[in-house]
C-alpha positions in Angstrom: 21.6 7.6 8.9 18.7 5.4 8.1 18.0 2.7 5.6 15.0 3.2 3.2 13.3 0.4 1.2 12.8 1.5 -2.4 13.7 -1.1 -5.0 12.5 -2.9 -8.0 10.2 -5.8 -7.1 8.8 -8.7 -9.1 5.4 -10.0 -8.0 3.8 -13.1 -9.4 0.2 -12.7 -10.1 -1.5 -16.0 -9.6 -4.6 -15.4 -11.7 -2.7 -14.6 -14.8 0.6 -16.4 -14.2 2.5 -13.4 -15.4 5.1 -11.3 -13.6 4.9 -7.6 -13.1 8.3 -5.8 -12.7 7.4 -3.1 -10.2 9.4 0.2 -10.5 9.6 0.5 -6.7 8.2 -0.3 -3.3 7.6 1.9 -0.3 6.1 1.3 3.1 4.9 3.6 5.8 6.8 1.8 8.5 10.6 2.0 8.7 13.2 0.8 11.1 16.3 2.8 11.7 19.4 0.6 11.4 23.0 1.1 12.1 25.4 2.3 9.4 28.8 0.7 9.0 31.2 3.4 7.9 33.9 0.8 7.0 31.7 -1.2 4.7 29.8 2.0 3.7 26.4 0.3 4.0 23.6 -0.2 6.5 23.5 -3.2 8.7 20.4 -5.2 9.8 21.1 -4.2 13.4 18.5 -1.8 14.8 19.9 1.6 15.7 19.9 2.9 19.3 18.7 6.3 17.9 16.0 7.1 15.3 15.0 10.6 14.3 12.2 9.6 11.9 14.1 10.8 8.9 13.5 7.4 7.2 9.9 8.5 6.3 11.2 11.8 4.9 13.7 9.9 2.9 11.1 7.5 1.6 8.8 10.4 0.5 11.8 12.1 -1.3 12.8 9.0 -3.1 9.2 8.3 -4.2 8.9 11.8 -5.4 12.1 11.4 -7.5 10.8 8.2 -9.0 7.5 9.8 -10.2 8.8 13.3 -10.9 8.2 13.4 -14.6 4.7 11.9 -14.3 3.9 14.2 -11.4 5.1 17.3 -13.3 3.0 16.2 -16.3 -0.3 16.7 -14.5 -1.8 20.0 -15.6 -3.8 20.2 -12.3 -3.5 19.1 -8.7 -6.3 16.7 -9.2 -5.8 12.9 -9.2 -8.1 9.9 -9.8 -7.7 6.6 -8.0 -9.5 3.6 -9.4 -10.1 0.5 -7.2 -8.3 1.5 -4.0 -8.5 -1.7 -1.8 -10.3 -1.4 1.5 -11.2 -4.2 3.9 -14.6 -5.1 2.3 -14.6 -3.3 -1.1 -12.6 -1.2 -3.5 -13.3 2.5 -3.9 -12.7 5.0 -6.7 -12.7 8.8 -6.8 -10.8 12.0 -7.2 -8.7 14.0 -4.7 -6.5 17.0 -4.7 -2.9 16.8 -3.7 -0.3 19.6 -4.1 2.5 17.7 -2.5 3.7 14.1 -2.1 2.5 13.6 1.5 -1.1 14.5 0.5 -0.7 12.4 -2.6 0.3 9.4 -0.5 -2.6 9.9 1.8 -4.9 9.9 -1.3 -3.7 6.6 -2.7 -3.2 4.6 0.6 -5.1 3.8 3.8 -4.9 5.0 7.3 -3.0 1.9 8.6 0.4 0.3 8.1 0.8 -0.5 4.4 3.2 -1.6 1.7 2.9 -0.1 -1.8 4.5 -1.4 -5.0 4.2 0.8 -8.1 4.9 1.0 -11.7 4.6 3.9 -14.1 3.3 3.2 -17.6 2.6 6.2 -19.8 0.2 8.5 -17.8 -0.9 5.7 -15.4 0.6 4.8 -12.0 -0.2 1.1 -11.4 -0.2 0.2 -7.7 -0.4 -2.9 -5.5 -1.3 -2.1 -1.9 -1.0 -4.5 1.0 -2.3 -3.7 4.5 -3.8 -5.6 7.4 -7.2 -6.0 5.8 -5.7 -7.0 2.4 -2.5 -8.8 3.4 -1.8 -10.3 0.0 -2.5 -7.0 -1.6 -4.7 -5.8 -4.4 -4.0 -3.7 -7.5 -5.4 -0.4 -8.6 -4.5 2.6 -10.7 -3.9 6.3 -10.3 -4.5 8.8 -13.2 -4.4 12.5 -13.7 -7.7 14.0 -12.4 -10.1 16.2 -14.2 -9.8 20.0 -14.2 -12.9 21.1 -12.3 -12.4 24.7 -13.0 -11.4 25.7 -9.5 -8.3 27.9 -9.4 
């Protein structure tokens, strides 16, 4: 069994002095920890064995968190506005028919931590990675229907 980090998170934004209550947090690194069957909880002690299921668990829990929003998109197209890279932010559309492809479209090819909050039809994100260690915020929306079937 593995421990997965997915929990509410408050983040103080220094430029506005307000707090955002994030719906959850995921990261693409995980550490398998030992499970204590007597206490029925995970410990902080690293496990001698790790089968990689913590990433699958993370994706599944994220999918459950955004299910109604995901199901509300009439297409497989998504628009990201302001994804933080090392020297700039980028915006654009991508296609994702599943959660792993969606995660690839809204993150970077590095170790990262993503905090998120759903508001109406917008996924508000705050991504931290080695080039943006304190993180930067951006949004994800339903994409446009480009007529491709």
